[in-house]
BABAMAR-45413 format. One record per residue (C-alpha): residue in one letter; x, y, z. Coordinates in steps of 0.25 Angstrom, whole numbers, plus 5000, padded with zeros to 4 digits. Example, Ala and Ser with C-alpha at 12.3 -4.5 7.8 and 13.67 -1.06 7.14 Angstrom:
% residues 2
DRENPA   code     xx     yy     zz
DRENPA      A   5049   4982   5031
DRENPA      S   5055   4996   5029
//
This chain:
% residues 556
DRENPA   code     xx     yy     zz
DRENPA      M   5097   4962   4997
DRENPA      L   5085   4967   5003
DRENPA      D   5082   4981   5005
DRENPA      I   5077   4980   5019
DRENPA      A   5077   4968   5029
DRENPA      I   5068   4969   5042
DRENPA      R   5073   4960   5051
DRENPA      N   5069   4952   5064
DRENPA      G   5056   4960   5065
DRENPA      R   5042   4954   5070
DRENPA      I   5035   4952   5058
DRENPA      V   5020   4956   5058
DRENPA      D   5017   4954   5042
DRENPA      G   5004   4961   5042
DRENPA      S   4997   4948   5039
DRENPA      G   4991   4946   5054
DRENPA      L   5000   4933   5055
DRENPA      P   5008   4932   5068
DRENPA      A   5020   4941   5067
DRENPA      F   5035   4935   5066
DRENPA      I   5049   4937   5066
DRENPA      G   5055   4941   5054
DRENPA      D   5062   4949   5043
DRENPA      V   5057   4957   5031
DRENPA      G   5065   4958   5018
DRENPA      I   5063   4971   5009
DRENPA      K   5068   4973   4995
DRENPA      D   5063   4983   4983
DRENPA      G   5051   4988   4992
DRENPA      R   5045   4974   4994
DRENPA      I   5046   4964   5005
DRENPA      V   5054   4951   5000
DRENPA      R   5054   4943   5014
DRENPA      V   5047   4941   5027
DRENPA      G   5052   4932   5037
DRENPA      R   5068   4928   5037
DRENPA      V   5076   4938   5028
DRENPA      T   5091   4935   5027
DRENPA      E   5095   4945   5014
DRENPA      A   5102   4957   5017
DRENPA      A   5097   4970   5017
DRENPA      A   5101   4984   5013
DRENPA      H   5092   4988   5026
DRENPA      T   5089   4980   5039
DRENPA      I   5079   4984   5049
DRENPA      D   5080   4975   5062
DRENPA      A   5065   4972   5066
DRENPA      A   5068   4965   5078
DRENPA      G   5058   4967   5088
DRENPA      K   5048   4975   5079
DRENPA      V   5038   4971   5071
DRENPA      V   5038   4972   5055
DRENPA      A   5025   4973   5049
DRENPA      P   5020   4980   5036
DRENPA      G   5018   4994   5033
DRENPA      F   5006   5000   5040
DRENPA      I   4995   5005   5030
DRENPA      D   4986   5017   5034
DRENPA      P   4973   5017   5025
DRENPA      H   4967   5029   5028
DRENPA      T   4977   5042   5027
DRENPA      H   4975   5056   5021
DRENPA      F   4991   5057   5018
DRENPA      D   4987   5063   5005
DRENPA      A   4992   5076   5006
DRENPA      Q   5004   5074   5015
DRENPA      L   5008   5062   5005
DRENPA      L   5012   5076   4997
DRENPA      W   5023   5081   5006
DRENPA      D   5026   5068   5014
DRENPA      G   5027   5055   5006
DRENPA      A   5028   5048   5019
DRENPA      A   5015   5053   5026
DRENPA      K   5023   5054   5038
DRENPA      P   5022   5050   5049
DRENPA      A   5014   5038   5044
DRENPA      I   5026   5030   5039
DRENPA      E   5032   5031   5055
DRENPA      H   5020   5025   5059
DRENPA      G   5022   5012   5051
DRENPA      V   5012   5017   5039
DRENPA      T   5017   5012   5026
DRENPA      T   5004   5015   5016
DRENPA      I   4994   5026   5018
DRENPA      V   4981   5027   5012
DRENPA      P   4978   5042   5009
DRENPA      G   4966   5047   5001
DRENPA      N   4956   5044   5010
DRENPA      C   4942   5051   5013
DRENPA      S   4939   5053   4999
DRENPA      L   4951   5063   4998
DRENPA      S   4964   5062   4990
DRENPA      L   4973   5072   4984
DRENPA      A   4970   5066   4970
DRENPA      P   4964   5065   4959
DRENPA      L   4962   5081   4962
DRENPA      K   4961   5092   4951
DRENPA      A   4968   5105   4954
DRENPA      E   4956   5112   4957
DRENPA      H   4952   5103   4968
DRENPA      R   4963   5103   4975
DRENPA      M   4959   5114   4985
DRENPA      K   4946   5107   4988
DRENPA      L   4953   5093   4991
DRENPA      V   4963   5101   5000
DRENPA      G   4951   5106   5008
DRENPA      M   4944   5093   5010
DRENPA      F   4957   5088   5014
DRENPA      N   4958   5100   5025
DRENPA      Q   4944   5097   5029
DRENPA      I   4944   5082   5030
DRENPA      E   4958   5078   5033
DRENPA      E   4962   5090   5040
DRENPA      M   4973   5092   5032
DRENPA      P   4979   5107   5031
DRENPA      L   4977   5116   5020
DRENPA      K   4991   5122   5021
DRENPA      A   4996   5108   5020
DRENPA      F   4991   5106   5005
DRENPA      K   4994   5120   5002
DRENPA      E   5008   5118   5006
DRENPA      G   5012   5104   5006
DRENPA      V   5004   5100   4993
DRENPA      E   5010   5102   4977
DRENPA      W   4997   5099   4970
DRENPA      N   5002   5093   4958
DRENPA      W   4992   5082   4954
DRENPA      E   4979   5080   4951
DRENPA      T   4976   5065   4947
DRENPA      F   4978   5053   4957
DRENPA      D   4990   5048   4949
DRENPA      E   4996   5062   4950
DRENPA      F   4994   5061   4965
DRENPA      V   5001   5048   4966
DRENPA      T   5012   5052   4959
DRENPA      R   5014   5064   4968
DRENPA      I   5014   5057   4981
DRENPA      R   5022   5046   4977
DRENPA      K   5034   5055   4975
DRENPA      D   5038   5055   4989
DRENPA      L   5030   5043   4995
DRENPA      S   5036   5035   5007
DRENPA      V   5022   5029   5011
DRENPA      N   5014   5020   5002
DRENPA      V   5000   5028   4999
DRENPA      A   4988   5020   4994
DRENPA      P   4980   5033   4990
DRENPA      L   4965   5033   4990
DRENPA      V   4958   5042   4981
DRENPA      G   4947   5051   4986
DRENPA      H   4933   5051   4982
DRENPA      S   4930   5067   4984
DRENPA      V   4942   5070   4975
DRENPA      L   4939   5059   4964
DRENPA      R   4924   5068   4963
DRENPA      L   4931   5082   4965
DRENPA      W   4940   5078   4953
DRENPA      V   4928   5072   4944
DRENPA      M   4916   5083   4949
DRENPA      G   4923   5094   4954
DRENPA      E   4915   5104   4963
DRENPA      E   4902   5095   4960
DRENPA      S   4910   5083   4968
DRENPA      M   4905   5090   4981
DRENPA      K   4891   5092   4976
DRENPA      R   4885   5081   4970
DRENPA      C   4886   5065   4966
DRENPA      A   4893   5063   4953
DRENPA      T   4888   5059   4940
DRENPA      A   4889   5046   4933
DRENPA      D   4900   5054   4923
DRENPA      E   4907   5060   4936
DRENPA      V   4908   5046   4942
DRENPA      Q   4915   5039   4931
DRENPA      A   4923   5050   4931
DRENPA      M   4927   5047   4946
DRENPA      Q   4928   5033   4943
DRENPA      Q   4939   5034   4932
DRENPA      L   4946   5044   4942
DRENPA      L   4946   5034   4953
DRENPA      A   4951   5023   4945
DRENPA      E   4963   5032   4939
DRENPA      C   4966   5036   4954
DRENPA      I   4968   5020   4957
DRENPA      E   4976   5018   4945
DRENPA      A   4985   5029   4951
DRENPA      G   4986   5023   4963
DRENPA      A   4973   5025   4973
DRENPA      V   4970   5014   4982
DRENPA      G   4955   5018   4982
DRENPA      L   4943   5029   4984
DRENPA      S   4941   5036   4996
DRENPA      T   4927   5043   5000
DRENPA      S   4920   5049   5010
DRENPA      Y   4907   5050   5016
DRENPA      V   4909   5060   5027
DRENPA      D   4920   5071   5024
DRENPA      M   4918   5087   5022
DRENPA      D   4925   5095   5013
DRENPA      E   4932   5109   5017
DRENPA      T   4918   5116   5015
DRENPA      L   4913   5105   5024
DRENPA      Q   4904   5099   5013
DRENPA      P   4905   5084   5009
DRENPA      V   4917   5080   5001
DRENPA      P   4915   5075   4987
DRENPA      S   4914   5061   4989
DRENPA      R   4903   5063   4999
DRENPA      Y   4894   5067   4987
DRENPA      A   4896   5054   4979
DRENPA      D   4884   5044   4979
DRENPA      E   4886   5030   4981
DRENPA      S   4886   5027   4965
DRENPA      E   4899   5036   4965
DRENPA      L   4906   5027   4974
DRENPA      D   4901   5015   4970
DRENPA      A   4906   5019   4956
DRENPA      L   4920   5023   4962
DRENPA      C   4920   5010   4969
DRENPA      E   4920   5002   4955
DRENPA      V   4933   5007   4952
DRENPA      L   4938   5004   4965
DRENPA      S   4935   4989   4962
DRENPA      A   4940   4991   4950
DRENPA      H   4955   4994   4956
DRENPA      D   4952   4986   4969
DRENPA      R   4954   4999   4976
DRENPA      V   4948   5004   4990
DRENPA      L   4936   5013   4995
DRENPA      Q   4939   5021   5007
DRENPA      I   4928   5028   5013
DRENPA      V   4926   5039   5024
DRENPA      H   4911   5035   5031
DRENPA      E   4903   5043   5042
DRENPA      F   4911   5037   5053
DRENPA      Y   4904   5045   5063
DRENPA      D   4891   5038   5061
DRENPA      A   4891   5022   5062
DRENPA      D   4878   5020   5054
DRENPA      L   4883   5028   5043
DRENPA      T   4896   5020   5043
DRENPA      V   4888   5007   5043
DRENPA      A   4881   5011   5030
DRENPA      R   4895   5015   5023
DRENPA      I   4900   5002   5027
DRENPA      D   4889   4996   5019
DRENPA      Q   4891   5005   5007
DRENPA      L   4906   5002   5006
DRENPA      A   4902   4986   5008
DRENPA      A   4894   4988   4996
DRENPA      L   4903   4994   4988
DRENPA      S   4914   4984   4993
DRENPA      L   4905   4974   4989
DRENPA      K   4901   4979   4975
DRENPA      H   4914   4983   4970
DRENPA      G   4923   4973   4978
DRENPA      I   4932   4984   4985
DRENPA      T   4937   4987   4999
DRENPA      T   4931   5000   5006
DRENPA      T   4936   5006   5019
DRENPA      L   4928   5016   5028
DRENPA      S   4936   5026   5038
DRENPA      P   4935   5029   5048
DRENPA      L   4930   5021   5058
DRENPA      F   4931   5026   5074
DRENPA      V   4927   5020   5087
DRENPA      N   4917   5032   5089
DRENPA      A   4918   5036   5104
DRENPA      E   4903   5041   5104
DRENPA      D   4898   5028   5097
DRENPA      N   4905   5016   5102
DRENPA      G   4897   5007   5095
DRENPA      A   4898   5013   5081
DRENPA      V   4909   5006   5076
DRENPA      D   4903   4991   5079
DRENPA      K   4892   4995   5071
DRENPA      V   4902   4999   5060
DRENPA      M   4910   4987   5061
DRENPA      K   4897   4977   5062
DRENPA      R   4895   4983   5047
DRENPA      V   4908   4982   5043
DRENPA      K   4909   4967   5047
DRENPA      E   4896   4963   5040
DRENPA      Q   4900   4971   5027
DRENPA      M   4914   4965   5027
DRENPA      A   4908   4951   5031
DRENPA      A   4898   4952   5017
DRENPA      G   4912   4955   5010
DRENPA      A   4914   4970   5009
DRENPA      R   4926   4977   5012
DRENPA      V   4923   4988   5021
DRENPA      W   4934   4991   5030
DRENPA      P   4933   5002   5041
DRENPA      Q   4946   5009   5045
DRENPA      V   4949   5012   5059
DRENPA      Q   4959   5020   5065
DRENPA      T   4968   5016   5077
DRENPA      R   4969   5029   5085
DRENPA      P   4959   5036   5094
DRENPA      I   4953   5049   5089
DRENPA      D   4960   5061   5092
DRENPA      I   4959   5075   5086
DRENPA      S   4967   5087   5088
DRENPA      F   4963   5102   5084
DRENPA      C   4966   5116   5085
DRENPA      F   4959   5127   5079
DRENPA      E   4969   5132   5068
DRENPA      V   4963   5120   5058
DRENPA      P   4950   5115   5057
DRENPA      S   4948   5102   5064
DRENPA      L   4936   5091   5061
DRENPA      L   4934   5089   5077
DRENPA      F   4925   5102   5077
DRENPA      I   4916   5098   5064
DRENPA      R   4904   5097   5073
DRENPA      L   4905   5111   5077
DRENPA      P   4902   5120   5065
DRENPA      S   4906   5133   5070
DRENPA      W   4919   5129   5073
DRENPA      Y   4922   5120   5062
DRENPA      A   4917   5132   5052
DRENPA      I   4928   5141   5059
DRENPA      M   4940   5130   5058
DRENPA      R   4935   5126   5044
DRENPA      F   4932   5138   5038
DRENPA      G   4939   5150   5047
DRENPA      S   4953   5155   5047
DRENPA      R   4960   5154   5060
DRENPA      E   4957   5168   5063
DRENPA      D   4941   5165   5061
DRENPA      I   4944   5154   5072
DRENPA      I   4951   5163   5082
DRENPA      A   4940   5174   5080
DRENPA      A   4928   5165   5081
DRENPA      F   4935   5159   5095
DRENPA      S   4938   5173   5100
DRENPA      D   4924   5180   5095
DRENPA      P   4916   5181   5108
DRENPA      E   4902   5178   5100
DRENPA      R   4908   5166   5091
DRENPA      R   4917   5159   5104
DRENPA      P   4904   5157   5111
DRENPA      A   4896   5150   5100
DRENPA      L   4908   5142   5096
DRENPA      I   4910   5137   5111
DRENPA      A   4895   5134   5112
DRENPA      E   4894   5126   5099
DRENPA      A   4906   5118   5104
DRENPA      E   4902   5115   5119
DRENPA      T   4892   5104   5114
DRENPA      T   4889   5091   5121
DRENPA      Q   4896   5084   5109
DRENPA      M   4908   5092   5108
DRENPA      M   4910   5094   5122
DRENPA      P   4918   5080   5125
DRENPA      L   4928   5086   5114
DRENPA      W   4932   5098   5120
DRENPA      S   4933   5091   5134
DRENPA      R   4943   5080   5128
DRENPA      L   4952   5091   5121
DRENPA      V   4966   5092   5125
DRENPA      L   4976   5103   5121
DRENPA      R   4987   5098   5114
DRENPA      Q   4994   5110   5108
DRENPA      V   4996   5126   5109
DRENPA      Q   5005   5136   5105
DRENPA      T   5006   5145   5117
DRENPA      D   5014   5143   5129
DRENPA      A   5004   5148   5138
DRENPA      N   4996   5135   5134
DRENPA      Q   5006   5125   5133
DRENPA      P   5002   5120   5148
DRENPA      L   4989   5117   5143
DRENPA      V   4993   5107   5133
DRENPA      G   4988   5094   5136
DRENPA      K   4977   5098   5144
DRENPA      S   4963   5095   5141
DRENPA      L   4954   5106   5137
DRENPA      A   4946   5103   5148
DRENPA      E   4958   5106   5157
DRENPA      I   4960   5119   5151
DRENPA      A   4945   5124   5151
DRENPA      E   4943   5120   5166
DRENPA      A   4957   5129   5168
DRENPA      R   4952   5140   5162
DRENPA      G   4937   5139   5165
DRENPA      K   4932   5139   5152
DRENPA      G   4925   5129   5143
DRENPA      L   4931   5119   5134
DRENPA      V   4928   5126   5120
DRENPA      E   4931   5139   5126
DRENPA      T   4945   5135   5132
DRENPA      M   4948   5127   5117
DRENPA      I   4944   5140   5111
DRENPA      D   4954   5149   5120
DRENPA      L   4965   5139   5118
DRENPA      S   4964   5140   5103
DRENPA      L   4964   5156   5103
DRENPA      E   4975   5156   5113
DRENPA      E   4983   5148   5104
DRENPA      D   4980   5153   5091
DRENPA      L   4972   5142   5086
DRENPA      Q   4983   5133   5089
DRENPA      A   4978   5126   5102
DRENPA      H   4978   5111   5097
DRENPA      F   4968   5102   5106
DRENPA      L   4967   5086   5105
DRENPA      S   4955   5078   5107
DRENPA      A   4959   5064   5108
DRENPA      D   4952   5051   5109
DRENPA      M   4939   5055   5103
DRENPA      G   4935   5042   5098
DRENPA      H   4941   5028   5093
DRENPA      N   4948   5027   5106
DRENPA      D   4941   5014   5113
DRENPA      N   4952   5005   5110
DRENPA      A   4945   4992   5112
DRENPA      K   4935   4995   5102
DRENPA      V   4946   5002   5093
DRENPA      G   4955   4989   5094
DRENPA      A   4943   4980   5091
DRENPA      L   4940   4988   5079
DRENPA      L   4955   4988   5073
DRENPA      R   4956   4972   5076
DRENPA      D   4943   4971   5067
DRENPA      P   4945   4964   5053
DRENPA      N   4936   4973   5048
DRENPA      V   4942   4985   5052
DRENPA      H   4954   4992   5043
DRENPA      I   4963   5001   5052
DRENPA      G   4965   5014   5046
DRENPA      A   4958   5027   5046
DRENPA      S   4972   5035   5051
DRENPA      D   4969   5047   5043
DRENPA      G   4983   5048   5041
DRENPA      G   4988   5063   5036
DRENPA      A   4975   5070   5039
DRENPA      H   4969   5077   5051
DRENPA      I   4983   5082   5054
DRENPA      L   4980   5092   5064
DRENPA      S   4969   5083   5071
DRENPA      F   4976   5071   5075
DRENPA      S   4988   5062   5070
DRENPA      T   4984   5052   5060
DRENPA      Y   4997   5044   5062
DRENPA      G   5001   5033   5071
DRENPA      D   4988   5024   5070
DRENPA      T   4996   5012   5066
DRENPA      G   5005   5013   5079
DRENPA      Y   4992   5016   5087
DRENPA      L   4986   5002   5081
DRENPA      F   4998   4995   5088
DRENPA      S   5000   5003   5100
DRENPA      K   4986   5003   5105
DRENPA      F   4978   4992   5099
DRENPA      V   4989   4981   5097
DRENPA      R   4999   4984   5110
DRENPA      E   4989   4991   5119
DRENPA      E   4975   4985   5116
DRENPA      Q   4978   4972   5110
DRENPA      A   4967   4974   5100
DRENPA      L   4975   4968   5089
DRENPA      G   4989   4961   5087
DRENPA      L   5001   4965   5082
DRENPA      E   4998   4958   5067
DRENPA      A   4984   4960   5067
DRENPA      A   4987   4976   5069
DRENPA      V   4998   4976   5058
DRENPA      K   4989   4968   5049
DRENPA      K   4978   4978   5051
DRENPA      I   4987   4990   5045
DRENPA      T   4994   4981   5035
DRENPA      S   4989   4970   5027
DRENPA      D   4976   4973   5031
DRENPA      T   4976   4987   5025
DRENPA      A   4984   4983   5014
DRENPA      A   4973   4973   5011
DRENPA      I   4961   4982   5012
DRENPA      W   4968   4992   5003
DRENPA      G   4973   4983   4992
DRENPA      L   4988   4985   4996
DRENPA      H   4992   4972   4990
DRENPA      D   5007   4973   4994
DRENPA      R   5007   4980   5008
DRENPA      G   5002   4976   5022
DRENPA      L   5010   4962   5022
DRENPA      L   5025   4959   5024
DRENPA      R   5025   4950   5013
DRENPA      A   5036   4946   5001
DRENPA      G   5032   4955   4991
DRENPA      F   5025   4965   4998
DRENPA      A   5028   4979   4999
DRENPA      A   5039   4983   5008
DRENPA      D   5031   4991   5019
DRENPA      V   5035   4987   5033
DRENPA      T   5033   4994   5046
DRENPA      V   5043   4989   5058
DRENPA      F   5038   4993   5072
DRENPA      D   5039   4990   5086
DRENPA      A   5026   4983   5091
DRENPA      D   5028   4987   5105
DRENPA      T   5030   5002   5102
DRENPA      I   5021   5006   5089
DRENPA      G   5013   5017   5092
DRENPA      R   5010   5031   5089
DRENPA      G   5017   5043   5096
DRENPA      P   5009   5055   5101
DRENPA      E   5002   5065   5093
DRENPA      Y   5011   5078   5090
DRENPA      Y   5010   5090   5081
DRENPA      V   5020   5092   5070
DRENPA      Q   5021   5104   5060
DRENPA      D   5025   5095   5046
DRENPA      V   5013   5098   5038
DRENPA      P   5015   5107   5025
DRENPA      G   5010   5122   5026
DRENPA      D   5015   5122   5042
DRENPA      G   5005   5112   5046
DRENPA      S   5005   5103   5057
DRENPA      R   5000   5089   5060
DRENPA      Y   4999   5078   5072
DRENPA      V   5007   5067   5070
DRENPA      R   5011   5055   5079
DRENPA      D   5026   5047   5078
DRENPA      A   5026   5032   5077
DRENPA      T   5031   5024   5089
DRENPA      G   5037   5010   5087
DRENPA      V   5039   5010   5071
DRENPA      D   5053   5006   5068
DRENPA      T   5053   5006   5052
DRENPA      V   5043   5008   5039
DRENPA      I   5047   5003   5027
DRENPA      I   5039   5006   5014
DRENPA      G   5042   5000   5001
DRENPA      G   5054   4993   5005
DRENPA      A   5061   5005   5012
DRENPA      V   5061   5012   5025
DRENPA      A   5052   5023   5025
DRENPA      W   5054   5027   5040
DRENPA      S   5062   5021   5052
DRENPA      E   5061   5024   5067
DRENPA      A   5075   5027   5067
DRENPA      A   5077   5034   5053
DRENPA      G   5063   5040   5050
DRENPA      Y   5059   5043   5037
DRENPA      T   5069   5037   5024
DRENPA      D   5069   5043   5011
DRENPA      A   5063   5031   5006
DRENPA      R   5050   5034   4996
DRENPA      R   5044   5021   4995
DRENPA      G   5030   5023   4996
DRENPA      Q   5019   5019   4985
DRENPA      I   5006   5022   4981
DRENPA      L   4998   5010   4983
DRENPA      P   4992   5000   4978
DRENPA      T   5003   4998   4969
//
């Protein structure tokens, strides 16, 4: 008897070939038959009128910490995601010596905007090595995890404080090579590094002190184990990005490895930049290199309140210094000070920043008095009060005890024709969701649903089969997940059943479900019926999450 039979579905098998009506049989965590399944099954799913596809793979996430208190990486699974890749941007939670824990927490707080209290109250620090970390998260795992090891933590382990000051010596590089090999043997899918990120003191992260020879040596290890290199490049500058593409291409050709860079956006201020970048990607791919730019599906939306630091203010030194290093009392004092307040307003009222303030919408308040203002633009509120935009933003924040939440929507990556063409490009890797990070800035969930609702149904930039292929078998092939991404006999039974006419993402909303009484923005899925991981139902629209814990550390 089969464990699960999915019957009468529209099979979109991940290959890109046309869909067909058929069944899928599952037993012992594997797909045993695709086509006509006549055997009885312990559990039958009637998929008539629905698509049956491989589980979706999200290749750029920061669920590292969340996995310690939530092995389902909620709500990722609800959106059809069965495999995640954490440890991006040079940051992973292992290998990590006890004396470096707070340093890494500070980097996660600065770069990925993860709350300090979540680490303090949600993390039991009972590991140091990568193998110990993998053992720890495997205990309660519902989703599959293909973890990267961070270059910054490799340097921190080997060099300590010196990792944040200088290049490594030959002996230190050799030690990092050995450490990387140990991490890969314990389950790391590759190495991540960064050329842009700053730590909690606004100094470069350790990976940025590495020279080219150090990265080259680490790529030797990746080559020996057929693993992937991920980088965060200078995404704000097309010329620097082109230079990084050339660097990655050289490493890919020399060592025979796959490389990927993220994120690649359609820049609202320089719409032609992405064309320059993709021209070089196409040239290097044609030359035999593997350099995959990651492109997200959703437009850039950012929310903020002044209770927590926001990277939106990184270009305003006085503002960001107060938010980053000051207490809430310090922020309130600065906003209230009759001498400091005018200086802050003047710094923010630049030609460069005024378009940002003019697009802000007040999305959440605490007081009854300001509830009627929710949903109005800052410009509307300022006009009604007879004050400037920045002054009104400060006033609202003080009135709400810093709990006035503002939304800046559609800041970029919102030229649907251009984004659709990018997503369709055979040289583009769909990813860069940042799942699990920036939890008070924007919701990092629902990118897969948005791919289908916006770019398959509405824009018709991709066909259904092509879109499924992009986030299943293409991603599995790029990352070396050899038994994932296709509905094939013998492959792992990771399956997403959804309604092609309704799959999408719900509205962004605010929940308080983070350790330490923390909050975040999330989105519910629409149109996803059932998600199977490792041959068991992990989530269904009818019943929610199950007790199945079939997630694995990949690649196996």
